[in-house]
Structure formats: C-alpha cells, structure tokens
N, CA, C, O and the ligand as a Tripos MOL2 file, in Angstrom:
@<TRIPOS>MOLECULE
protein
  313   311    79     0     0
PROTEIN
NO_CHARGES

@<TRIPOS>ATOM
      1 N           0.7800   -1.1810    0.0080 N.3       1 MET1
      2 CA         -0.0760    0.1170   -0.1040 C.3       1 MET1
      3 C           0.9860    1.3810   -0.1320 C.2       1 MET1
      4 O           0.9360    2.3710   -0.8620 O.2       1 MET1
      5 N           1.8040    1.1070    0.7160 N.am      2 VAL2
      6 CA          2.8140    2.3970    0.8610 C.3       2 VAL2
      7 C           3.5230    2.4910   -0.3680 C.2       2 VAL2
      8 O           3.7820    3.6120   -0.8080 O.2       2 VAL2
      9 N           3.9080    1.3670   -1.0460 N.am      3 LEU3
     10 CA          4.6330    1.6090   -2.1880 C.3       3 LEU3
     11 C           3.8900    2.0290   -3.3730 C.2       3 LEU3
     12 O           4.3400    2.7180   -4.2890 O.2       3 LEU3
     13 N           2.3800    1.4180   -3.2420 N.am      4 MET4
     14 CA          1.5270    2.1170   -4.2080 C.3       4 MET4
     15 C           1.4340    3.6260   -4.1080 C.2       4 MET4
     16 O           1.3530    4.4000   -5.0620 O.2       4 MET4
     17 N           1.4520    3.8870   -3.0250 N.am      5 ALA5
     18 CA          0.9180    5.5210   -2.6950 C.3       5 ALA5
     19 C           2.4750    6.1250   -3.0400 C.2       5 ALA5
     20 O           2.4370    7.3070   -3.3830 O.2       5 ALA5
     21 N           3.6690    5.5990   -3.0140 N.am      6 PHE6
     22 CA          4.7510    6.1150   -3.3580 C.3       6 PHE6
     23 C           4.9360    6.2500   -5.0030 C.2       6 PHE6
     24 O           5.4520    7.2520   -5.4990 O.2       6 PHE6
     25 N           4.5230    5.2890   -5.6820 N.am      7 VAL7
     26 CA          4.7370    5.1810   -7.1240 C.3       7 VAL7
     27 C           3.5190    6.2380   -7.7860 C.2       7 VAL7
     28 O           3.7940    6.7820   -8.8550 O.2       7 VAL7
     29 N           2.4430    6.4640   -7.2690 N.am      8 VAL8
     30 CA          1.4370    7.1960   -7.7510 C.3       8 VAL8
     31 C           1.7560    8.5670   -7.4310 C.2       8 VAL8
     32 O           1.3950    9.3940   -8.2680 O.2       8 VAL8
     33 N           2.4700    9.0700   -6.2040 N.am      9 ALA9
     34 CA          2.7650   10.2800   -5.9620 C.3       9 ALA9
     35 C           4.0230   10.8250   -7.0000 C.2       9 ALA9
     36 O           4.2710   12.0210   -7.1520 O.2       9 ALA9
     37 N           4.6190    9.9380   -7.5480 N.am     10 HIS10
     38 CA          5.7010   10.1690   -8.2030 C.3      10 HIS10
     39 C           5.6490   10.2130   -9.6440 C.2      10 HIS10
     40 O           6.6520   10.3820  -10.3380 O.2      10 HIS10
     41 N           4.3630   10.0460  -10.1370 N.am     11 ILE11
     42 CA          3.7430    9.8680  -11.4750 C.3      11 ILE11
     43 C           4.0230   11.3290  -12.2790 C.2      11 ILE11
     44 O           4.7270   11.3840  -13.2880 O.2      11 ILE11
     45 N           3.3640   12.4980  -11.6760 N.am     12 PRO12
     46 CA          3.6430   13.5910  -12.2750 C.3      12 PRO12
     47 C           5.2430   14.0740  -12.7370 C.2      12 PRO12
     48 O           5.5210   14.4720  -13.8680 O.2      12 PRO12
     49 N           6.2310   13.9450  -11.5890 N.am     13 ARG13
     50 CA          7.4460   14.1550  -11.8140 C.3      13 ARG13
     51 C           8.0660   13.2040  -13.1200 C.2      13 ARG13
     52 O           8.7350   13.6160  -14.0680 O.2      13 ARG13
     53 N           7.6180   11.8080  -12.8420 N.am     14 ASP14
     54 CA          8.2580   11.0860  -14.1110 C.3      14 ASP14
     55 C           7.7740   11.3030  -15.2670 C.2      14 ASP14
     56 O           8.4230   10.9110  -16.2370 O.2      14 ASP14
     57 N           6.4850   11.9950  -15.4700 N.am     15 ILE15
     58 CA          5.9570   12.4530  -16.7860 C.3      15 ILE15
     59 C           6.9090   13.9160  -17.2400 C.2      15 ILE15
     60 O           7.2980   14.1760  -18.3790 O.2      15 ILE15
     61 N           7.0840   14.5610  -16.2710 N.am     16 LEU16
     62 CA          7.8690   15.7830  -16.6060 C.3      16 LEU16
     63 C           9.2240   15.3730  -17.0160 C.2      16 LEU16
     64 O           9.7620   16.0190  -17.9140 O.2      16 LEU16
     65 N           9.8290   14.4090  -16.4890 N.am     17 GLU17
     66 CA         11.3420   14.0470  -16.7340 C.3      17 GLU17
     67 C          11.2740   13.5390  -18.2100 C.2      17 GLU17
     68 O          12.0980   13.8550  -19.0680 O.2      17 GLU17
     69 N          10.0950   12.6330  -18.4320 N.am     18 GLY18
     70 CA         10.1490   12.0550  -19.9030 C.3      18 GLY18
     71 C           9.7870   13.1450  -20.7980 C.2      18 GLY18
     72 O          10.2210   13.0280  -21.9440 O.2      18 GLY18
     73 N           9.0230   14.2800  -20.5120 N.am     19 MET19
     74 CA          9.0000   15.1820  -21.4300 C.3      19 MET19
     75 C          10.4500   16.0010  -21.7720 C.2      19 MET19
     76 O          10.7340   16.4100  -22.8980 O.2      19 MET19
     77 N          11.2830   16.1530  -20.6070 N.am     20 PHE20
     78 CA         12.6330   16.8980  -20.4740 C.3      20 PHE20
     79 C          13.3040   15.9560  -21.6920 C.2      20 PHE20
     80 O          13.7220   16.4510  -22.7390 O.2      20 PHE20
     81 N          13.3370   14.7040  -21.4290 N.am     21 VAL21
     82 CA         14.1430   13.7990  -22.1410 C.3      21 VAL21
     83 C          13.8350   13.7820  -23.7910 C.2      21 VAL21
     84 O          14.6850   13.6910  -24.6760 O.2      21 VAL21
     85 N          12.3670   13.8960  -23.9570 N.am     22 VAL22
     86 CA         11.9120   13.9670  -25.4930 C.3      22 VAL22
     87 C          12.4470   15.3320  -25.9770 C.2      22 VAL22
     88 O          12.9800   15.3630  -27.0860 O.2      22 VAL22
     89 N          12.3520   16.4900  -25.2300 N.am     23 ALA23
     90 CA         12.6380   17.7600  -25.6630 C.3      23 ALA23
     91 C          14.1520   17.9200  -26.2160 C.2      23 ALA23
     92 O          14.5090   18.2170  -27.3560 O.2      23 ALA23
     93 N          14.9770   17.6230  -25.0130 N.am     24 VAL24
     94 CA         16.6140   17.6590  -25.2890 C.3      24 VAL24
     95 C          17.0240   16.4700  -26.1210 C.2      24 VAL24
     96 O          17.9980   16.6520  -26.8520 O.2      24 VAL24
     97 N          16.4730   15.3340  -26.1350 N.am     25 GLY25
     98 CA         16.8080   14.3520  -27.2660 C.3      25 GLY25
     99 C          16.3550   14.7380  -28.6710 C.2      25 GLY25
    100 O          16.9310   14.2920  -29.6640 O.2      25 GLY25
    101 N          15.1610   15.6970  -28.7530 N.am     26 GLY26
    102 CA         14.8090   15.9000  -30.1720 C.3      26 GLY26
    103 C          15.7760   17.1870  -30.5740 C.2      26 GLY26
    104 O          15.9920   17.4300  -31.7610 O.2      26 GLY26
    105 N          16.2510   17.8660  -29.6870 N.am     27 MET27
    106 CA         17.2090   18.8610  -30.0520 C.3      27 MET27
    107 C          18.5090   18.3970  -30.4850 C.2      27 MET27
    108 O          19.0490   19.0050  -31.4090 O.2      27 MET27
    109 N          19.1740   17.2660  -29.8760 N.am     28 LEU28
    110 CA         20.1990   16.5890  -30.0970 C.3      28 LEU28
    111 C          20.2280   16.0620  -31.4730 C.2      28 LEU28
    112 O          21.1300   16.2250  -32.2950 O.2      28 LEU28
    113 N          19.0920   15.3890  -31.6260 N.am     29 VAL29
    114 CA         18.9730   14.6590  -33.0460 C.3      29 VAL29
    115 C          18.7670   15.5490  -34.2240 C.2      29 VAL29
    116 O          19.1660   15.2150  -35.3400 O.2      29 VAL29
    117 N          18.0290   16.8950  -33.9530 N.am     30 SER30
    118 CA         18.0910   17.7750  -34.8720 C.3      30 SER30
    119 C          19.4140   18.2040  -35.3400 C.2      30 SER30
    120 O          19.7170   18.2170  -36.5340 O.2      30 SER30
    121 N          20.3580   18.6260  -34.1950 N.am     31 ILE31
    122 CA         21.6430   19.3140  -34.3720 C.3      31 ILE31
    123 C          22.5030   18.2880  -35.3250 C.2      31 ILE31
    124 O          23.1410   18.6740  -36.3040 O.2      31 ILE31
    125 N          22.4140   16.7670  -34.8390 N.am     32 VAL32
    126 CA         23.1990   15.7730  -35.5370 C.3      32 VAL32
    127 C          22.8270   15.6090  -37.0420 C.2      32 VAL32
    128 O          23.7020   15.4960  -37.9000 O.2      32 VAL32
    129 N          21.4120   15.5990  -37.3470 N.am     33 ARG33
    130 CA         21.0650   15.6390  -38.7230 C.3      33 ARG33
    131 C          21.3470   16.7510  -39.3640 C.2      33 ARG33
    132 O          21.8370   16.5470  -40.4740 O.2      33 ARG33
    133 N          21.1930   18.0430  -39.0180 N.am     34 LYS34
    134 CA         21.9510   18.9670  -39.7340 C.3      34 LYS34
    135 C          23.3360   19.2190  -39.9900 C.2      34 LYS34
    136 O          23.7080   19.7700  -41.0250 O.2      34 LYS34
    137 N          24.0180   18.8860  -39.2020 N.am     35 VAL35
    138 CA         25.3880   18.7030  -39.4180 C.3      35 VAL35
    139 C          25.9130   17.5910  -40.2940 C.2      35 VAL35
    140 O          26.9410   17.6950  -40.9630 O.2      35 VAL35
    141 N          25.0680   16.4180  -40.2430 N.am     36 ALA36
    142 CA         25.3460   15.2070  -40.9980 C.3      36 ALA36
    143 C          25.0560   15.7910  -42.4470 C.2      36 ALA36
    144 O          25.8770   15.6940  -43.3590 O.2      36 ALA36
    145 N          23.8670   16.3820  -42.5760 N.am     37 SER37
    146 CA         23.5030   16.7440  -44.1410 C.3      37 SER37
    147 C          24.2110   18.0240  -44.5230 C.2      37 SER37
    148 O          23.9440   18.5200  -45.6170 O.2      37 SER37
    149 N          24.9340   18.5010  -43.8640 N.am     38 GLY38
    150 CA         25.8430   19.5700  -44.2680 C.3      38 GLY38
    151 C          24.9440   20.9590  -44.3520 C.2      38 GLY38
    152 O          25.3890   21.9150  -44.9870 O.2      38 GLY38
    153 N          23.8610   21.0200  -43.7900 N.am     39 GLU39
    154 CA         22.9140   22.0570  -43.5000 C.3      39 GLU39
    155 C          23.6760   23.3350  -42.5140 C.2      39 GLU39
    156 O          23.5000   24.5530  -42.4950 O.2      39 GLU39
    157 N          24.3960   22.6140  -41.8970 N.am     40 MET40
    158 CA         25.0860   23.4310  -40.7080 C.3      40 MET40
    159 C          26.4210   23.1790  -40.3440 C.2      40 MET40
    160 O          26.5520   22.0690  -39.8290 O.2      40 MET40
    161 N          27.3880   23.7950  -40.4320 N.am     41 ARG41
    162 CA         28.8010   23.6230  -40.4220 C.3      41 ARG41
    163 C          29.5890   24.4990  -39.2940 C.2      41 ARG41
    164 O          28.9320   25.4250  -38.8170 O.2      41 ARG41
    165 N          30.7070   24.3470  -38.8870 N.am     42 ALA42
    166 CA         31.2790   25.0670  -37.9080 C.3      42 ALA42
    167 C          32.3210   25.7110  -38.5390 C.2      42 ALA42
    168 O          33.1340   25.2260  -39.3250 O.2      42 ALA42
    169 N          32.2310   26.8740  -38.1210 N.am     43 ASN43
    170 CA         33.3140   28.0220  -38.9300 C.3      43 ASN43
    171 C          34.7620   27.6390  -38.4180 C.2      43 ASN43
    172 O          35.1010   27.4310  -37.2530 O.2      43 ASN43
    173 N          35.5940   27.5920  -39.6510 N.am     44 SER44
    174 CA         36.9050   27.2230  -39.5780 C.3      44 SER44
    175 C          37.9810   28.1720  -39.8760 C.2      44 SER44
    176 O          37.7800   28.9350  -40.8210 O.2      44 SER44
    177 N          39.0750   28.2590  -39.2440 N.am     45 CYS45
    178 CA         40.1080   29.3960  -39.5090 C.3      45 CYS45
    179 C          40.6800   29.0500  -41.1650 C.2      45 CYS45
    180 O          40.9970   27.9280  -41.5590 O.2      45 CYS45
    181 N          40.7080   30.1680  -41.8880 N.am     46 PRO46
    182 CA         41.3950   29.9940  -43.2770 C.3      46 PRO46
    183 C          42.7860   29.5160  -43.0420 C.2      46 PRO46
    184 O          43.1460   28.6540  -43.8440 O.2      46 PRO46
    185 N          43.6280   29.8520  -42.1670 N.am     47 HIS47
    186 CA         44.9280   29.4440  -42.1760 C.3      47 HIS47
    187 C          45.0680   28.1520  -41.6320 C.2      47 HIS47
    188 O          45.7660   27.4020  -42.3140 O.2      47 HIS47
    189 N          44.6120   27.6950  -40.6190 N.am     48 CYS48
    190 CA         45.0030   26.3080  -39.9050 C.3      48 CYS48
    191 C          43.7930   25.3400  -40.0840 C.2      48 CYS48
    192 O          43.8150   24.1620  -39.7280 O.2      48 CYS48
    193 N          42.8410   25.9020  -40.6160 N.am     49 SER49
    194 CA         41.5310   24.9690  -41.0260 C.3      49 SER49
    195 C          40.9880   24.3680  -39.7560 C.2      49 SER49
    196 O          40.3600   23.3120  -39.8290 O.2      49 SER49
    197 N          41.2000   25.0200  -38.4850 N.am     50 ARG50
    198 CA         40.7530   24.2870  -37.2680 C.3      50 ARG50
    199 C          39.4330   25.0300  -36.9120 C.2      50 ARG50
    200 O          39.3390   26.2120  -37.2430 O.2      50 ARG50
    201 N          38.4290   24.4330  -36.2750 N.am     51 PRO51
    202 CA         37.2540   25.1990  -35.9750 C.3      51 PRO51
    203 C          37.6350   26.2470  -34.9670 C.2      51 PRO51
    204 O          38.3430   25.9110  -34.0180 O.2      51 PRO51
    205 N          37.2100   27.5310  -35.0980 N.am     52 THR52
    206 CA         37.2130   28.6140  -34.3500 C.3      52 THR52
    207 C          36.1020   29.2530  -34.2690 C.2      52 THR52
    208 O          35.1180   28.8360  -34.8800 O.2      52 THR52
    209 N          36.0440   30.5010  -33.4210 N.am     53 SER53
    210 CA         34.8100   31.0060  -33.0560 C.3      53 SER53
    211 C          35.0370   32.5740  -33.7810 C.2      53 SER53
    212 O          36.0670   33.2260  -33.6080 O.2      53 SER53
    213 N          33.9050   33.0260  -34.5960 N.am     54 ARG54
    214 CA         33.9580   34.3210  -35.1540 C.3      54 ARG54
    215 C          33.8260   35.4440  -34.1480 C.2      54 ARG54
    216 O          33.8200   36.5980  -34.5780 O.2      54 ARG54
    217 N          33.7140   35.2090  -32.7990 N.am     55 ALA55
    218 CA         33.4400   36.1730  -31.9210 C.3      55 ALA55
    219 C          34.8860   36.9350  -31.5270 C.2      55 ALA55
    220 O          34.8790   37.9690  -30.8580 O.2      55 ALA55
    221 N          35.8740   36.4410  -31.9130 N.am     56 TYR56
    222 CA         37.0870   36.7500  -31.5210 C.3      56 TYR56
    223 C          37.7890   37.3730  -32.9330 C.2      56 TYR56
    224 O          37.6470   36.8310  -34.0300 O.2      56 TYR56
    225 N          38.5150   38.5170  -32.7240 N.am     57 PRO57
    226 CA         39.3400   38.9130  -33.8960 C.3      57 PRO57
    227 C          40.3520   37.8890  -34.2020 C.2      57 PRO57
    228 O          40.7070   37.9710  -35.3780 O.2      57 PRO57
    229 N          40.8380   37.1110  -33.6540 N.am     58 ARG58
    230 CA         41.9800   36.3810  -33.8920 C.3      58 ARG58
    231 C          41.6100   35.0130  -33.7840 C.2      58 ARG58
    232 O          40.7140   34.7210  -32.9920 O.2      58 ARG58
    233 N          42.2730   33.9590  -34.5910 N.am     59 CYS59
    234 CA         41.9960   32.5730  -34.5270 C.3      59 CYS59
    235 C          42.9240   32.1090  -33.0780 C.2      59 CYS59
    236 O          44.0760   32.4810  -32.8550 O.2      59 CYS59
    237 N          42.2090   31.3330  -32.3110 N.am     60 ARG60
    238 CA         42.8600   31.1290  -30.8550 C.3      60 ARG60
    239 C          43.8900   29.9110  -31.0930 C.2      60 ARG60
    240 O          44.5350   29.4940  -30.1310 O.2      60 ARG60
    241 N          44.0300   29.3970  -32.2410 N.am     61 HIS61
    242 CA         44.9490   28.1650  -32.3650 C.3      61 HIS61
    243 C          46.1030   28.7250  -33.0700 C.2      61 HIS61
    244 O          47.2200   28.4430  -32.6380 O.2      61 HIS61
    245 N          45.9910   29.4540  -34.0640 N.am     62 CYS62
    246 CA         47.3950   30.0560  -34.7490 C.3      62 CYS62
    247 C          47.5640   31.4210  -34.4630 C.2      62 CYS62
    248 O          48.7200   31.8460  -34.4780 O.2      62 CYS62
    249 N          46.5700   32.2550  -34.1870 N.am     63 GLY63
    250 CA         46.5710   33.6980  -33.9490 C.3      63 GLY63
    251 C          46.6670   34.5480  -35.3630 C.2      63 GLY63
    252 O          47.2790   35.6070  -35.5070 O.2      63 GLY63
    253 N          46.0320   33.9450  -36.2160 N.am     64 ALA64
    254 CA         45.7080   34.4840  -37.5500 C.3      64 ALA64
    255 C          44.4680   35.4900  -37.4850 C.2      64 ALA64
    256 O          43.4160   35.1900  -36.9200 O.2      64 ALA64
    257 N          44.6970   36.7210  -38.1210 N.am     65 GLN65
    258 CA         43.4320   37.6710  -38.3270 C.3      65 GLN65
    259 C          42.3710   37.2040  -38.8930 C.2      65 GLN65
    260 O          42.4910   37.0750  -40.1110 O.2      65 GLN65
    261 N          41.2300   36.8610  -38.3910 N.am     66 LEU66
    262 CA         40.1020   36.3230  -38.9380 C.3      66 LEU66
    263 C          39.3020   37.5820  -39.5730 C.2      66 LEU66
    264 O          38.9850   38.5840  -38.9330 O.2      66 LEU66
    265 N          39.0370   37.3580  -40.9230 N.am     67 VAL67
    266 CA         38.5140   38.6490  -41.7320 C.3      67 VAL67
    267 C          36.9670   38.5250  -41.5750 C.2      67 VAL67
    268 O          36.2460   39.5000  -41.7850 O.2      67 VAL67
    269 N          36.5090   37.4210  -41.2370 N.am     68 ASP68
    270 CA         35.2300   37.5290  -41.1530 C.3      68 ASP68
    271 C          34.5110   37.5300  -39.7730 C.2      68 ASP68
    272 O          33.3110   37.3510  -39.5640 O.2      68 ASP68
    273 N          35.4570   37.7590  -38.9190 N.am     69 SER69
    274 CA         34.9360   37.7860  -37.3990 C.3      69 SER69
    275 C          33.9470   38.9220  -37.1110 C.2      69 SER69
    276 O          33.8380   39.8510  -37.9110 O.2      69 SER69
    277 N          33.3370   38.8740  -36.1620 N.am     70 ALA70
    278 CA         32.3490   40.0810  -35.7630 C.3      70 ALA70
    279 C          33.0740   41.3100  -35.4830 C.2      70 ALA70
    280 O          32.5660   42.4040  -35.7270 O.2      70 ALA70
    281 N          34.2560   41.1850  -34.9740 N.am     71 TRP71
    282 CA         35.2360   42.4880  -34.6100 C.3      71 TRP71
    283 C          35.5540   42.9740  -36.0020 C.2      71 TRP71
    284 O          35.1580   44.1210  -36.2110 O.2      71 TRP71
    285 N          36.1090   42.4430  -36.9040 N.am     72 SER72
    286 CA         36.4850   43.0050  -38.0660 C.3      72 SER72
    287 C          35.2920   43.5870  -38.8610 C.2      72 SER72
    288 O          35.4150   44.6770  -39.4200 O.2      72 SER72
    289 N          34.1680   42.8990  -38.9220 N.am     73 ARG73
    290 CA         32.9860   43.6680  -39.5430 C.3      73 ARG73
    291 C          32.2350   44.8630  -38.7890 C.2      73 ARG73
    292 O          31.8000   45.8570  -39.3720 O.2      73 ARG73
    293 N          32.1450   44.6410  -37.4670 N.am     74 ASN74
    294 CA         31.7170   45.8110  -36.9130 C.3      74 ASN74
    295 C          32.6010   47.0240  -36.2780 C.2      74 ASN74
    296 O          32.1030   48.0680  -35.8560 O.2      74 ASN74
    297 N          33.8630   46.7480  -36.2770 N.am     75 ARG75
    298 CA         34.8020   47.7130  -35.6320 C.3      75 ARG75
    299 C          35.8990   47.6480  -36.5530 C.2      75 ARG75
    300 O          36.7730   46.8040  -36.3540 O.2      75 ARG75
    301 N          35.9850   48.5430  -37.6830 N.am     76 PRO76
    302 CA         36.9600   48.8810  -38.5230 C.3      76 PRO76
    303 C          38.2710   48.9920  -38.0240 C.2      76 PRO76
    304 O          39.2300   48.4330  -38.5590 O.2      76 PRO76
    305 N          38.3500   49.7490  -36.9380 N.am     77 VAL77
    306 CA         39.6630   50.1500  -36.2340 C.3      77 VAL77
    307 C          39.5710   49.7390  -34.7870 C.2      77 VAL77
    308 O          38.6640   50.0540  -34.0170 O.2      77 VAL77
    309 N          40.9150   48.7900  -34.4370 N.am     78 LEU78
    310 CA         40.8210   48.2280  -33.0780 C.3      78 LEU78
    311 C          41.7430   49.1470  -32.2460 C.2      78 LEU78
    312 O          41.8900   48.9460  -31.0410 O.2      78 LEU78
    313 ZN         43.9690   29.2840  -37.0630 Zn       79 ZN79
@<TRIPOS>BOND
     1     1     2 1
     2     2     3 1
     3     3     4 2
     4     3     5 am
     5     5     6 1
     6     6     7 1
     7     7     8 2
     8     7     9 am
     9     9    10 1
    10    10    11 1
    11    11    12 2
    12    11    13 am
    13    13    14 1
    14    14    15 1
    15    15    16 2
    16    15    17 am
    17    17    18 1
    18    18    19 1
    19    19    20 2
    20    19    21 am
    21    21    22 1
    22    22    23 1
    23    23    24 2
    24    23    25 am
    25    25    26 1
    26    26    27 1
    27    27    28 2
    28    27    29 am
    29    29    30 1
    30    30    31 1
    31    31    32 2
    32    31    33 am
    33    33    34 1
    34    34    35 1
    35    35    36 2
    36    35    37 am
    37    37    38 1
    38    38    39 1
    39    39    40 2
    40    39    41 am
    41    41    42 1
    42    42    43 1
    43    43    44 2
    44    43    45 am
    45    45    46 1
    46    46    47 1
    47    47    48 2
    48    47    49 am
    49    49    50 1
    50    50    51 1
    51    51    52 2
    52    51    53 am
    53    53    54 1
    54    54    55 1
    55    55    56 2
    56    55    57 am
    57    57    58 1
    58    58    59 1
    59    59    60 2
    60    59    61 am
    61    61    62 1
    62    62    63 1
    63    63    64 2
    64    63    65 am
    65    65    66 1
    66    66    67 1
    67    67    68 2
    68    67    69 am
    69    69    70 1
    70    70    71 1
    71    71    72 2
    72    71    73 am
    73    73    74 1
    74    74    75 1
    75    75    76 2
    76    75    77 am
    77    77    78 1
    78    78    79 1
    79    79    80 2
    80    79    81 am
    81    81    82 1
    82    82    83 1
    83    83    84 2
    84    83    85 am
    85    85    86 1
    86    86    87 1
    87    87    88 2
    88    87    89 am
    89    89    90 1
    90    90    91 1
    91    91    92 2
    92    91    93 am
    93    93    94 1
    94    94    95 1
    95    95    96 2
    96    95    97 am
    97    97    98 1
    98    98    99 1
    99    99   100 2
   100    99   101 am
   101   101   102 1
   102   102   103 1
   103   103   104 2
   104   103   105 am
   105   105   106 1
   106   106   107 1
   107   107   108 2
   108   107   109 am
   109   109   110 1
   110   110   111 1
   111   111   112 2
   112   111   113 am
   113   113   114 1
   114   114   115 1
   115   115   116 2
   116   115   117 am
   117   117   118 1
   118   118   119 1
   119   119   120 2
   120   119   121 am
   121   121   122 1
   122   122   123 1
   123   123   124 2
   124   123   125 am
   125   125   126 1
   126   126   127 1
   127   127   128 2
   128   127   129 am
   129   129   130 1
   130   130   131 1
   131   131   132 2
   132   131   133 am
   133   133   134 1
   134   134   135 1
   135   135   136 2
   136   135   137 am
   137   137   138 1
   138   138   139 1
   139   139   140 2
   140   139   141 am
   141   141   142 1
   142   142   143 1
   143   143   144 2
   144   143   145 am
   145   145   146 1
   146   146   147 1
   147   147   148 2
   148   147   149 am
   149   149   150 1
   150   150   151 1
   151   151   152 2
   152   151   153 am
   153   153   154 1
   154   154   155 1
   155   155   156 2
   156   155   157 am
   157   157   158 1
   158   158   159 1
   159   159   160 2
   160   159   161 am
   161   161   162 1
   162   162   163 1
   163   163   164 2
   164   163   165 am
   165   165   166 1
   166   166   167 1
   167   167   168 2
   168   167   169 am
   169   169   170 1
   170   170   171 1
   171   171   172 2
   172   171   173 am
   173   173   174 1
   174   174   175 1
   175   175   176 2
   176   175   177 am
   177   177   178 1
   178   178   179 1
   179   179   180 2
   180   179   181 am
   181   181   182 1
   182   182   183 1
   183   183   184 2
   184   183   185 am
   185   185   186 1
   186   186   187 1
   187   187   188 2
   188   187   189 am
   189   189   190 1
   190   190   191 1
   191   191   192 2
   192   191   193 am
   193   193   194 1
   194   194   195 1
   195   195   196 2
   196   195   197 am
   197   197   198 1
   198   198   199 1
   199   199   200 2
   200   199   201 am
   201   201   202 1
   202   202   203 1
   203   203   204 2
   204   203   205 am
   205   205   206 1
   206   206   207 1
   207   207   208 2
   208   207   209 am
   209   209   210 1
   210   210   211 1
   211   211   212 2
   212   211   213 am
   213   213   214 1
   214   214   215 1
   215   215   216 2
   216   215   217 am
   217   217   218 1
   218   218   219 1
   219   219   220 2
   220   219   221 am
   221   221   222 1
   222   222   223 1
   223   223   224 2
   224   223   225 am
   225   225   226 1
   226   226   227 1
   227   227   228 2
   228   227   229 am
   229   229   230 1
   230   230   231 1
   231   231   232 2
   232   231   233 am
   233   233   234 1
   234   234   235 1
   235   235   236 2
   236   235   237 am
   237   237   238 1
   238   238   239 1
   239   239   240 2
   240   239   241 am
   241   241   242 1
   242   242   243 1
   243   243   244 2
   244   243   245 am
   245   245   246 1
   246   246   247 1
   247   247   248 2
   248   247   249 am
   249   249   250 1
   250   250   251 1
   251   251   252 2
   252   251   253 am
   253   253   254 1
   254   254   255 1
   255   255   256 2
   256   255   257 am
   257   257   258 1
   258   258   259 1
   259   259   260 2
   260   259   261 am
   261   261   262 1
   262   262   263 1
   263   263   264 2
   264   263   265 am
   265   265   266 1
   266   266   267 1
   267   267   268 2
   268   267   269 am
   269   269   270 1
   270   270   271 1
   271   271   272 2
   272   271   273 am
   273   273   274 1
   274   274   275 1
   275   275   276 2
   276   275   277 am
   277   277   278 1
   278   278   279 1
   279   279   280 2
   280   279   281 am
   281   281   282 1
   282   282   283 1
   283   283   284 2
   284   283   285 am
   285   285   286 1
   286   286   287 1
   287   287   288 2
   288   287   289 am
   289   289   290 1
   290   290   291 1
   291   291   292 2
   292   291   293 am
   293   293   294 1
   294   294   295 1
   295   295   296 2
   296   295   297 am
   297   297   298 1
   298   298   299 1
   299   299   300 2
   300   299   301 am
   301   301   302 1
   302   302   303 1
   303   303   304 2
   304   303   305 am
   305   305   306 1
   306   306   307 1
   307   307   308 2
   308   307   309 am
   309   309   310 1
   310   310   311 1
   311   311   312 2
@<TRIPOS>SUBSTRUCTURE
     1 MET1         2 RESIDUE 1 A MET
     2 VAL2         6 RESIDUE 1 A VAL
     3 LEU3        10 RESIDUE 1 A LEU
     4 MET4        14 RESIDUE 1 A MET
     5 ALA5        18 RESIDUE 1 A ALA
     6 PHE6        22 RESIDUE 1 A PHE
     7 VAL7        26 RESIDUE 1 A VAL
     8 VAL8        30 RESIDUE 1 A VAL
     9 ALA9        34 RESIDUE 1 A ALA
    10 HIS10       38 RESIDUE 1 A HIS
    11 ILE11       42 RESIDUE 1 A ILE
    12 PRO12       46 RESIDUE 1 A PRO
    13 ARG13       50 RESIDUE 1 A ARG
    14 ASP14       54 RESIDUE 1 A ASP
    15 ILE15       58 RESIDUE 1 A ILE
    16 LEU16       62 RESIDUE 1 A LEU
    17 GLU17       66 RESIDUE 1 A GLU
    18 GLY18       70 RESIDUE 1 A GLY
    19 MET19       74 RESIDUE 1 A MET
    20 PHE20       78 RESIDUE 1 A PHE
    21 VAL21       82 RESIDUE 1 A VAL
    22 VAL22       86 RESIDUE 1 A VAL
    23 ALA23       90 RESIDUE 1 A ALA
    24 VAL24       94 RESIDUE 1 A VAL
    25 GLY25       98 RESIDUE 1 A GLY
    26 GLY26      102 RESIDUE 1 A GLY
    27 MET27      106 RESIDUE 1 A MET
    28 LEU28      110 RESIDUE 1 A LEU
    29 VAL29      114 RESIDUE 1 A VAL
    30 SER30      118 RESIDUE 1 A SER
    31 ILE31      122 RESIDUE 1 A ILE
    32 VAL32      126 RESIDUE 1 A VAL
    33 ARG33      130 RESIDUE 1 A ARG
    34 LYS34      134 RESIDUE 1 A LYS
    35 VAL35      138 RESIDUE 1 A VAL
    36 ALA36      142 RESIDUE 1 A ALA
    37 SER37      146 RESIDUE 1 A SER
    38 GLY38      150 RESIDUE 1 A GLY
    39 GLU39      154 RESIDUE 1 A GLU
    40 MET40      158 RESIDUE 1 A MET
    41 ARG41      162 RESIDUE 1 A ARG
    42 ALA42      166 RESIDUE 1 A ALA
    43 ASN43      170 RESIDUE 1 A ASN
    44 SER44      174 RESIDUE 1 A SER
    45 CYS45      178 RESIDUE 1 A CYS
    46 PRO46      182 RESIDUE 1 A PRO
    47 HIS47      186 RESIDUE 1 A HIS
    48 CYS48      190 RESIDUE 1 A CYS
    49 SER49      194 RESIDUE 1 A SER
    50 ARG50      198 RESIDUE 1 A ARG
    51 PRO51      202 RESIDUE 1 A PRO
    52 THR52      206 RESIDUE 1 A THR
    53 SER53      210 RESIDUE 1 A SER
    54 ARG54      214 RESIDUE 1 A ARG
    55 ALA55      218 RESIDUE 1 A ALA
    56 TYR56      222 RESIDUE 1 A TYR
    57 PRO57      226 RESIDUE 1 A PRO
    58 ARG58      230 RESIDUE 1 A ARG
    59 CYS59      234 RESIDUE 1 A CYS
    60 ARG60      238 RESIDUE 1 A ARG
    61 HIS61      242 RESIDUE 1 A HIS
    62 CYS62      246 RESIDUE 1 A CYS
    63 GLY63      250 RESIDUE 1 A GLY
    64 ALA64      254 RESIDUE 1 A ALA
    65 GLN65      258 RESIDUE 1 A GLN
    66 LEU66      262 RESIDUE 1 A LEU
    67 VAL67      266 RESIDUE 1 A VAL
    68 ASP68      270 RESIDUE 1 A ASP
    69 SER69      274 RESIDUE 1 A SER
    70 ALA70      278 RESIDUE 1 A ALA
    71 TRP71      282 RESIDUE 1 A TRP
    72 SER72      286 RESIDUE 1 A SER
    73 ARG73      290 RESIDUE 1 A ARG
    74 ASN74      294 RESIDUE 1 A ASN
    75 ARG75      298 RESIDUE 1 A ARG
    76 PRO76      302 RESIDUE 1 A PRO
    77 VAL77      306 RESIDUE 1 A VAL
    78 LEU78      310 RESIDUE 1 A LEU
    79 ZN79       313 GROUP 0 **** ****
C-alpha cells in the first residue's frame, strides 16, 4: 500500500522527466542531422582550418587575423 502511494505520488514528476528527455533528445537529434546533411557547419580558420569562433578577432589556435569575425565586421579600427 505504501509502495503504491509512493509510485502514484511520483507519476507527475516522471511525466515531466519524460518530457524533458523528449525535448533535449529532439534538439540533439536535430543538430546531428543538420551537421550530417551539411546544412550546418562549424566556422573554421582559413589558415589552420581548425574550428574557431567568429566572436574573436584572431584564431585562438594559430593567432591569424579572421577577416569574417564580428570584430572586423563591426569595428574597422581596433
Ligand atoms: Zn587558425
């Protein structure tokens, strides 16, 4: 009887957890499918061709100036 009450009391939490798993899993599957199909690709450095961020003016691997970075687009003089 106590076990039954325990199981019933946790059903809403279990449903919520299941919904989280579906939401996060769906996002992961969507990202993996987009990367695999070539619809989405990581930005890579033109000099060392390693993945880097466009948020910074220079490549963090080789230090090369990134012409397509947000810094060079929005701030012509550093
Ligand atoms: Zn680089």
